[in-house]
C-alpha positions, -999 to 999 in steps of 0.1 A, spaced: 0 0 0 14 34 -9 23 58 19 8 92 20 20 126 31 9 122 66 30 90 70 60 109 57 53 138 80 52 114 109 85 99 98 100 133 97 86 141 132 100 109 147 134 115 132 135 151 143 126 141 179 153 114 177 180 138 166 170 163 193 170 136 219 204 123 208 219 158 211 203 164 246 229 172 272 258 173 247 281 202 240 295 207 205 329 195 218 312 163 230 295 159 196 328 163 178 344 136 199 315 111 199 313 92 166 283 72 178 263 104 184 275 119 151 263 89 132 229 87 150 222 124 145 234 125 109 212 94 102 182 111 117 187 142 97 191 121 66 157 104 74 141 138 76 153 147 42 144 113 27 109 116 39 107 152 28 117 142 -7 86 119 -8 61 145 1 38 154 -28 42 186 -47 7 196 -37 14 194 0 47 212 -5 29 240 -24 3 242 4 31 247 30 56 270 13 70 282 47 87 249 51 121 249 33 116 217 15 144 221 -10 169 229 18 158 199 38 162 176 8 194 193 -1 209 187 33 199 150 30 216 148 -4 247 165 10 249 141 39 244 110 18 265 119 -12 294 138 4 295 116 35 332 120 41 330 158 38 302 165 63 305 198 82 296 187 117 292 223 129 264 228 103 247 196 114 250 206 150 236 241 143 207 225 125 198 201 153 202 226 181 187 257 164 163 246 136 149 212 146 130 221 177 109 247 158 106 224 128 94 195 151 68 218 165 56 228 130 54 191 121 34 184 153 8 209 141 6 191 107 4 156 121 -28 144 137 -26 134 173 -41 100 166 -11 90 145 15 99 172 
């Protein structure tokens, strides 16, 4: 059965919450030294971008305030330039952008699916 936009939004929300949780209590210096945390957080951010890439154009057009291209672009960068990842950019995204993004996703995802 094909998945719909709400399923992909829920995937994005779960991954965003995971990334935020993985970074909880860490400093950037801790993140730089902890390969396990790096991999977990990078993977969660990749999942967000992968799910975003599968959202229908109609839904994206209905929600232009969400930076869809940037989200998918970050996923592509993390996947295809894996050995050239800028950890400070990933860290900044998780700490400064994902909490508000997760809140926006919560508003778009029905409570019954969480």
